[in-house]
N, C-alpha and C positions, 0 to 999 in steps of 0.2 A: 373793578375795584379792586379788592384784596384775592380773589381768585387770580386774576392777571398780575398782580403786585407777585404773588406766591410762583406765578407761571415763569416772572421774570429771573427772581429770586435763584430758581431752580434751575433757568437757564445759566444762570452766570456762574453758578457753583459748576455745573457741567462743562463749561467752557475754561472755566480756572484748571478742573481735572485734568480736560485735555491738553489745553495749552502747552503744558510741557511734556505729554506724553513721550514724543519722538524721542526728546531726549532722555528719558526714563528707561525708551525701548534700547537706544543704543550704549546705556551703563549697562542694563540686563546683558545687553549679548557680549559686552566686555568685561565682565566680573571677572571671567578664568585669568586674563589678562593684568588685569588689578590685583590680582591677588597672588600673582610669580611676581609683578613686579612694582609692587605697593609698597611704600615704604608704611604708613600707618595702617597694619592689621586689624587693629578694632573697629577703627572707621569702616573701613571694606567689609568686615563680617555685617556690622550694624546695619550696612547700606543693603547689603544682598537679604540680610532679614526684613527689613523694613520693604524690598521690592516683592519678596515672596508674599505680600501681603497687598498689592496692587492691585487696583478695579481695574486695569488696561490688562484684557486678558492675554494680548501679545506679551506682555512682558512677565507674567506668570507663564506662558508657554516656552518662552525664551530661556527662562532659569529651570524651567524642568529638563528641557534638553542639552543643559547644559552641568547637570547636576551631576552625571557623571562624571566628568572631568574636574569639579569643584571638590570632588568627592577624594579624587586621587590626589589632587591639590594639597589639601587640608591634610588628608591622613598620612600619606607619604613624602611630603616635603618640609621637614623641619623649619620651622618661619620663627622668627625672633618678633618676641613681642605677641604672638599669638593668645587669646584671651583665653583659651577653652584645653583642658588634657586631652590626652588622647581619647578616654573615654566616653566625654563630655563632646568631643567632635565626633565621635562616632553616631553616640544618640542624638545630635544634632542631623545627623545625614538621616538617619531613619526619622526621625520626626517630620522632617522636609518632604523625605519621598513619599511618607504617609500624606501628610497633609494635601503633597498635588496630587495624589492618587484619589484621593476624594472631592479634588477639583471638577470640572468640565472635562467633556470626552474629550476634546482637541489638546487638553493638557495632561492626559492619562495618554496618551496616543504618543507623544512628544517624549513621555517617561519610560514607558512600557519595553520601549526597546532599544533600552540600558539597564536595565533590572540585573543582567547577570555581571555588566560590570559593576555597577553599585555594589552589589553582593560580596565582589570578590576583593575589593576594598578591605571592607571590614574586617575589624581581628576577630578571630575566629580560634577559641580550643575549647579546651574540654569542659571547663567552669563558666566560659562564657559564648553564648550559642544565642543567645537573648536577640542581641541585633540580627541577626540573619531570619531567625525566626519571625521577627515583626516586621521584616521587609516582607517574606513570603506570604504572611499573612495578609499584610495589607494589597500587595498583588493581587492575590487571588479572591479578597470580600471585593476589589475596586473593580476588578475585571469582571467579576458574575454580573455587578449592577449593568453591566453594558455590554452585555453578551447578549441578550436574546435580542436586542432591538440594532443590534449592527454587525455585517459581517467582517468587514474589515476588524473591527475590534479582536471579533474570533482570532481571524487570522492571524495576529499581532501577538494574540495569547499564546496559541498552540506553538507560533516561532517560538518565543521566548520561553516557553516551558520547555520548550526540544533543548535550546542552548543550555537551559539551567541543569537539567538531568544529565546531559553531558560533562558539565566541568565538575572536577575533584572535589568542589567544595560539597556539592550537592550528594558526592559517592562518600564523604564523610558524616556528614547530615544523616544520611539514609540510613548508614550502617549502626548508627546510636539508637 
């Protein structure tokens, strides 16, 4: 009766969600190219932000792996029709990074290896160190949560910390 109807309703919603999963995955994979060659920057931006909330972990993992490239594109390349200022774009990168670092471990693994590159594109000066500090805080907090249960996560974290410490940005940050 009712339980059977609810089961069919839930199943049909899952099928609807999964019916276009491969299409969304392909879009997520090609987002950096869309950002470089696309003409309607506002719609591409909305699409990326929407895909960050997708229920399919493959899509979020793909976006996590490409955040480094997307960060370079939106910070370094002046794009006509970009809906955000450079400061807002930096804040968006930080919030996207922190959001992904609070997701499943598989998504964190995709993102951990690109932390240095993400930090390196963020604006950094004496007045504005907040973005870099927030990324570091998210990195340390999120990896702390997965460290006790996963040796691979410990390995990636150690490698990335080593890479972070070797950067000029870290030397400036540490000197403060």
